[in-house]
C-alpha positions in Angstrom: -26.2 36.2 23.6 -27.9 36.3 20.1 -24.6 36.0 18.4 -23.8 32.8 20.5 -27.2 31.2 19.6 -26.7 31.9 15.9 -23.3 30.3 15.9 -24.7 27.2 17.7 -27.5 27.0 15.2 -24.9 27.4 12.3 -22.5 24.8 13.8 -25.5 22.3 14.3 -26.6 22.9 10.8 -23.1 22.1 9.5 -22.9 19.0 11.6 -26.3 17.9 10.3 -25.2 18.6 6.7 -22.0 16.5 7.2 -23.9 13.6 9.0 -26.3 13.7 5.9 -23.7 13.4 3.4 -24.7 10.5 1.2 -22.4 7.3 1.4 -20.6 6.6 -1.8 -22.4 4.1 -4.0 -20.6 0.8 -5.0 -21.0 1.8 -8.7 -19.2 5.1 -8.1 -16.5 3.5 -6.1 -16.0 1.0 -8.8 -15.8 3.8 -11.4 -13.2 5.5 -9.3 -11.2 2.3 -8.9 -11.3 1.9 -12.7 -10.5 5.4 -13.5 -7.6 5.4 -10.9 -6.3 2.3 -12.5 -6.2 0.6 -9.2 -6.0 -2.9 -10.4 -3.0 -2.3 -12.7 -1.4 -0.4 -9.8 -1.8 -3.3 -7.5 -0.4 -5.6 -10.0 2.6 -3.5 -10.5 3.1 -3.2 -6.8 3.1 -7.0 -6.7 5.7 -7.3 -9.5 7.8 -4.8 -7.7 7.7 -6.8 -4.5 8.9 -9.9 -6.4 11.9 -7.8 -7.7 12.5 -6.5 -4.2 12.5 -10.0 -2.8 15.2 -11.1 -5.5 17.5 -8.2 -4.4 17.0 -8.8 -0.7 17.6 -12.4 -0.9 20.7 -11.9 -3.0 21.9 -9.5 -0.4 21.1 -11.9 2.4 23.0 -14.7 0.8 25.9 -13.0 -0.9 28.4 -14.0 1.8 27.0 -17.6 2.3 28.4 -20.7 0.6 25.4 -22.3 -0.7 25.2 -25.8 -2.4 23.7 -25.8 -5.9 20.4 -27.3 -4.4 20.3 -24.5 -1.8 21.0 -21.9 -4.6 18.2 -23.3 -6.7 15.8 -23.2 -3.6 16.8 -19.6 -3.0 16.2 -18.6 -6.7 12.7 -20.2 -6.6 11.6 -18.5 -3.4 10.8 -15.0 -4.9 8.4 -16.6 -7.5 6.7 -18.6 -4.8 6.4 -15.5 -2.5 4.9 -13.6 -5.4 2.4 -16.4 -6.2 1.3 -16.3 -2.6 1.0 -12.6 -2.6 -1.0 -12.7 -5.9 -3.4 -15.3 -4.4 -3.8 -13.6 -1.1 -3.8 -10.0 -2.2 -5.0 -10.3 -5.8 -7.6 -7.9 -7.3 -10.5 -10.3 -6.9 -9.9 -10.8 -3.2 -9.0 -7.1 -2.5 -11.7 -5.4 -4.5 -14.6 -6.2 -2.2 -12.6 -5.0 0.8 -11.6 -1.8 -1.1 -15.3 -1.2 -1.8 -16.0 -1.5 2.0 -13.1 0.7 2.9 -14.0 3.5 0.4 -17.7 3.3 1.3 -16.8 3.7 5.0 -14.4 6.6 4.4 -15.5 8.7 1.5 -18.9 10.4 0.8 -20.5 10.2 -2.7 -19.3 13.8 -3.3 -15.7 13.0 -2.4 -15.7 9.9 -4.7 -17.1 12.0 -7.6 -14.5 14.6 -6.9 -11.7 12.1 -7.1 -13.1 10.8 -10.4 -13.1 14.2 -11.8 -9.5 14.7 -10.7 -8.4 11.4 -12.2 -10.0 12.2 -15.5 -8.3 15.8 -15.6 -5.0 16.3 -17.3 -3.4 16.6 -13.9 -5.0 13.3 -12.7 -3.9 11.5 -15.8 -0.4 12.8 -15.4 -0.4 11.4 -11.8 -1.7 8.1 -13.0 0.8 8.0 -16.0 3.7 8.8 -13.7 2.8 6.8 -10.6 4.6 3.6 -11.8 7.8 5.7 -12.1 7.3 7.0 -8.6 6.5 3.4 -7.4 9.7 2.1 -9.0 11.8 4.8 -7.5 10.3 4.2 -4.0 11.0 0.5 -4.3 14.6 1.3 -5.1 15.0 3.6 -2.4 13.3 1.1 0.0 15.8 -1.6 -1.2 18.7 0.7 -0.6 17.4 1.4 2.9 16.8 -2.3 3.5 20.4 -3.0 2.8 21.5 -0.9 5.8 18.5 -1.6 7.9 18.5 -5.5 7.7 22.1 -5.8 9.2 21.3 -3.3 11.9 18.1 -5.3 12.8 20.1 -8.5 12.8 22.7 -6.9 15.1 20.0 -5.8 17.4 18.4 -9.2 17.6 21.7 -10.9 18.3 22.3 -8.3 21.1 18.8 -8.9 22.6 19.4 -12.6 22.4 22.8 -12.3 24.2 21.2 -10.0 26.8 18.4 -12.7 27.4 20.9 -15.5 27.8 23.0 -13.4 30.1 20.0 -12.6 32.3 19.3 -16.3 32.6 
């Protein structure tokens, strides 16, 4: 019985310590976002999305006979898409939201641990190599989209045909 009481007291103590963990401060979160190069990572993702859009659109229209005006419109779309993405998901708009998310998810201690990691040689290697990883992930995603898009289109056509048949 004494062991059970001791275990309960220890469990409650652990819970209260966790509950009392200090929330991360905005200054520390901003330091983490800075040391983790979050702004440049977001910008490189945006640039990668524009490139992906170029590739996907080229795949979509490769069998189409477009007029010169249609071709010009298609060629302008990725840049327009990227401009909208930069406006809606730019750093100035995203940073306050990221602060809220990090503040709600991580404790001060956890943010400080991440800062220490990203300042370490291993953390610097992750940051230095992450653009390569992202580039390879984008290329992989583009390749998968080449097979996925036609399958989705076929499934949509099938669903539409089934809906028409049911009428």
